[in-house]
C-alpha positions in Angstrom: -21.0 -2.6 7.8 -19.6 -0.3 5.0 -18.5 -1.8 1.8 -14.8 -1.9 0.8 -15.3 0.9 -1.7 -17.1 3.1 0.8 -14.4 2.6 3.4 -11.5 3.3 1.0 -10.0 -0.1 1.4 -10.6 -1.4 -2.1 -7.8 -2.4 -4.5 -8.2 -0.1 -7.5 -5.9 -0.1 -10.5 -4.2 3.0 -9.2 -2.6 1.0 -6.3 -1.4 -1.9 -8.5 1.9 -2.3 -10.3 0.7 -3.5 -13.7 3.6 -3.3 -16.2 6.9 -5.0 -16.3 8.6 -1.6 -16.4 7.2 -0.8 -13.0 8.3 -4.2 -11.6 11.8 -3.8 -13.2 12.1 -0.3 -11.6 11.4 -1.7 -8.1 13.8 -4.7 -8.7 16.6 -2.4 -9.8 17.4 -0.7 -6.4 15.0 -1.9 -3.7 14.9 -1.6 0.1 14.4 -5.2 1.2 12.6 -6.8 4.1 12.7 -10.6 4.4 11.6 -13.4 6.7 10.7 -17.0 6.6 7.5 -16.4 4.5 8.0 -13.4 2.3 10.5 -11.0 0.8 9.1 -7.5 0.3 10.9 -5.1 -2.0 10.1 -1.4 -1.8 11.3 1.6 -3.7 10.3 5.2 -3.3 9.6 7.1 -6.6 11.9 10.0 -7.6 10.7 13.3 -6.1 9.8 14.8 -9.5 7.4 11.9 -10.1 6.0 11.5 -6.5 3.3 8.8 -6.4 0.0 9.7 -4.7 -0.3 6.4 -3.0 1.6 3.2 -2.2 1.3 0.6 -5.0 1.6 -3.2 -4.8 2.9 -5.8 -7.2 2.8 -9.6 -6.6 5.4 -12.1 -7.8 4.1 -15.4 -6.5 6.0 -18.1 -8.5 4.9 -21.6 -9.2 8.3 -22.7 -7.8 7.2 -21.2 -4.4 3.6 -22.6 -4.5 3.1 -25.2 -7.2 -0.7 -25.5 -6.8 -2.9 -22.6 -8.1 -5.1 -22.8 -5.0 -2.1 -22.1 -2.7 -0.9 -19.3 -4.9 -4.3 -17.6 -5.0 -4.7 -17.9 -1.2 -1.3 -16.3 -0.7 -2.1 -13.5 -3.1 -5.5 -12.9 -1.4 -3.8 -12.7 2.0 -1.2 -10.2 0.7 -3.7 -8.0 -1.0 -5.9 -7.9 2.1 -3.0 -7.1 4.3 -1.9 -4.3 2.0 -5.4 -2.8 1.8 -5.3 -2.4 5.6 -1.7 -1.1 5.8 -1.8 1.2 2.8 -2.9 4.3 4.7 0.2 4.2 6.9 2.8 3.2 4.3 5.1 5.7 2.7 4.4 6.5 -0.9 6.4 3.8 -2.6 6.1 0.8 -4.9 6.2 -2.6 -3.3 6.7 -6.1 -4.8 6.0 -9.1 -2.6 7.7 -12.4 -3.3 6.8 -15.6 -1.4 8.9 -18.3 0.0 8.0 -22.0 0.2 7.2 -21.9 3.9 4.2 -19.6 3.1 2.3 -22.5 1.4 2.1 -24.4 4.7 1.5 -21.4 7.0 -2.0 -20.4 8.1 -3.5 -17.1 7.2 -3.0 -15.6 10.6 0.7 -16.4 10.5 1.0 -14.8 7.0 -0.8 -11.7 8.2 1.5 -11.3 11.1 4.5 -11.7 8.9 3.2 -9.1 6.4 2.3 -6.7 9.3 6.0 -6.7 10.3 7.1 -6.0 6.8 4.6 -3.1 6.4 5.8 -1.7 9.7 9.4 -1.5 8.4 8.2 0.5 5.5 5.9 2.9 7.4 6.2 6.7 7.0 8.7 8.3 9.3 
């Protein structure tokens, strides 16, 4: 079985939102997709500064998941889902916020929820 790096499904720095400026830019005028478990905000970069790939930022608050174990599990599920969907997503920046129901949901339910969100943001 090929490694994540060999298959192109890794999570390198180029596909992460890393600075508060990037997060603020997405929060300013996002396209929004929400359900019981997550809110996904997406924003396409201006045409003059077209991104080469979709990028992901995570905003998983202690208020949503008070225990670090739960926060880390949710983040791991989101990153894994994004890795698999990244090839079909439009070139945009995404920020995922969780809701309290995500803490009690199993990984399969969270993956199904995220798949619906990614489908809403797919290239047209």
